C-alpha positions, -999 to 999 in steps of 0.1 A, spaced: -637 -291 179 -647 -301 144 -662 -336 140 -649 -357 124 -619 -337 111 -603 -332 146 -610 -366 158 -586 -389 138 -562 -394 168 -588 -388 197 -588 -415 222 -615 -441 222 -628 -425 188 -639 -461 177 -667 -457 203 -678 -423 194 -711 -412 179 -731 -379 178 -766 -374 189 -787 -344 179 -809 -337 209 -820 -300 215 -804 -277 221 -770 -293 215 -754 -318 191 -738 -342 216 -707 -363 213 -708 -394 233 -685 -425 236 -702 -458 244 -690 -494 249 -695 -525 269 -724 -546 284 -739 -547 317 -751 -522 343 -747 -486 331 -719 -463 342 -723 -425 330 -691 -405 331 -691 -367 334 -660 -347 328 -649 -314 344 -646 -280 331 -623 -275 301 -620 -313 296 -636 -338 274 -642 -377 271 -603 -382 269 -603 -375 304 -615 -410 310 -594 -428 283 -576 -449 311 -606 -459 332 -632 -464 303 -619 -497 289 -614 -512 326 -650 -502 334 -662 -512 299 -650 -549 306 -679 -555 329 -701 -526 325 -719 -506 298 -700 -472 299 -712 -439 285 -689 -407 285 -703 -375 273 -687 -342 263 -704 -313 281 -720 -285 260 -696 -267 236 -666 -287 250 -648 -315 232 -668 -325 204 -703 -314 215 -716 -285 194 -732 -259 218 -768 -252 206 -775 -223 232 -748 -201 248 -771 -194 278 -774 -232 287 -739 -233 302 -747 -231 338 -749 -259 364 -788 -260 364 -789 -258 326 -763 -284 318 -778 -308 344 -812 -302 328 -800 -308 292 -779 -339 301 -808 -354 320 -830 -347 289 -803 -366 267 -803 -394 291 -842 -399 292 -842 -395 253 -814 -423 250 -830 -445 276 -801 -444 298 -807 -454 334 -774 -453 351 -765 -478 377 -737 -454 387 -727 -419 378 -690 -408 379 -680 -372 379 -648 -354 379 -644 -320 395 -672 -298 382 -688 -331 367 -696 -340 403 -717 -309 410 -735 -317 376 -741 -353 389 -755 -341 421 -779 -317 404 -791 -346 381 -799 -367 411 -820 -339 424 -838 -334 391 -847 -371 391 -818 -392 377 -814 -414 407 -788 -440 399 -792 -472 418 -755 -471 433 -754 -434 436 -723 -411 426 -687 -414 426 -670 -379 427 -633 -376 417 -616 -345 432 -651 -330 436 -654 -291 429 -685 -286 452 -671 -256 470 -669 -220 462 -636 -202 458 -623 -185 489 -613 -148 495 -606 -126 464 -608 -155 439 -645 -159 450 -655 -128 433 -626 -120 409 -626 -153 390 -665 -151 380 -660 -115 370 -629 -122 348 -647 -152 334 -679 -131 325 -658 -104 310 -639 -127 287 -671 -146 278 -686 -115 263 -656 -98 249 -652 -103 212 -623 -124 200 -613 -133 237 -614 -172 230 -598 -168 196 -569 -149 213 -566 -174 239 -567 -205 216 -542 -189 193 -517 -180 216 -517 -209 240 -485 -231 237 -476 -266 247 -454 -253 275 -484 -234 289 -505 -265 288 -478 -284 305 -474 -259 332 -512 -257 337 -515 -293 342 -484 -293 366 -501 -265 385 -530 -290 394 -508 -313 411 -508 -339 384 -483 -353 361 -492 -366 327 -472 -383 298 -467 -362 267 -491 -378 244 -519 -371 272 -509 -334 274 -513 -333 236 -549 -338 240 -551 -310 264 -534 -287 239 -558 -297 213 -586 -287 235 -569 -254 247 -561 -243 211 -597 -249 198 -617 -216 198 -652 -233 202 -640 -253 233 -624 -223 250 -654 -202 242 -678 -230 259 -655 -233 288 -655 -195 294 -692 -195 291 -694 -222 315 -672 -204 341 -693 -172 336 -726 -189 344 -715 -212 371 -730 -209 405 -730 -236 434 -749 -214 459 -783 -233 454 -767 -267 454 -744 -261 485 -774 -248 503 -792 -280 497 -762 -305 503 -776 -319 536 -808 -328 518 -793 -349 489 -799 -383 504 -777 -401 477 -750 -426 482 -718 -407 474 -682 -418 472 -658 -389 472 -623 -397 461 -596 -371 467 -560 -368 455 -540 -355 485 -518 -335 460 -547 -318 443 -536 -281 438 -568 -271 418 -596 -282 443 -581 -287 478 -589 -320 494 -607 -303 522 -634 -294 496 -645 -330 494 -641 -336 531 -665 -307 538 -691 -319 514 -688 -356 528 -695 -341 562 -728 -326 550 -741 -353 526 -763 -378 545 -747 -409 527 -711 -399 517 -679 -415 524 -644 -402 515 -612 -418 502 -581 -399 501 -550 -411 480 -516 -399 486 -495 -385 458 -522 -381 433 -533 -346 419 -565 -332 404 -563 -355 374 -559 -385 395 -581 -408 373 -555 -400 345 -525 -405 365 -535 -438 381 -566 -453 361 -563 -488 374 -566 -476 410 -595 -452 404 -613 -478 383 -611 -504 411 -625 -478 437 -653 -472 413 -661 -508 407 -661 -514 444 -686 -485 452 
């Protein structure tokens, strides 16, 4: 999305700034004082995903939320840097450039995998990692090979992102969110509509899907000796709760909290509860 033209009604825009650190021009939101909490959103989202928990956490902590490369208001500087390893490396480089030493890293969905990979690369937060509906498992069955192939085809097909962005409707976005097992208010859905109808955001999300591979990380889970608190919404239709349960069984220092009635966007549905669990970690 274009900065600052498209940011006028963006959540927490008063805390936004841009940082040029190769290879990307990053959009970050920062507020508060105290131990640092780093927030990493999932694929296709942006900092607005944390609009509910951000002010709660910022009351007692310094909070930094970052848009992933090409998503939200972060300008993608290299299309080949959208895979798990590359995004973790680039975000780690940004943290070191800015002097961010997180006390805790909070990731949502694919953001949890990025947080775990950053831990492996040396960003070892004092209190570890909190994962909300962690996408740390590969798709099963036909989806396991079909989804990556489709994403790669779309990512290299001219105008595919433009066509998707120009044809997406508010009803489609509402159905997509509903399909994750979550219920959001109309103003919250509007932000996702803004993302889904932006060509650059869609293109970067497709690139991320096309380059995404968890094989290496999953093979090393039992060697990631990091305190990890995995939070799952039992109504998550996007990433089944058993994915977090299986990851927790392999991670040496993991614990699991299951929440009834909440879906994939649990931190947006009940930010007070999720913030409380984060602060107690």
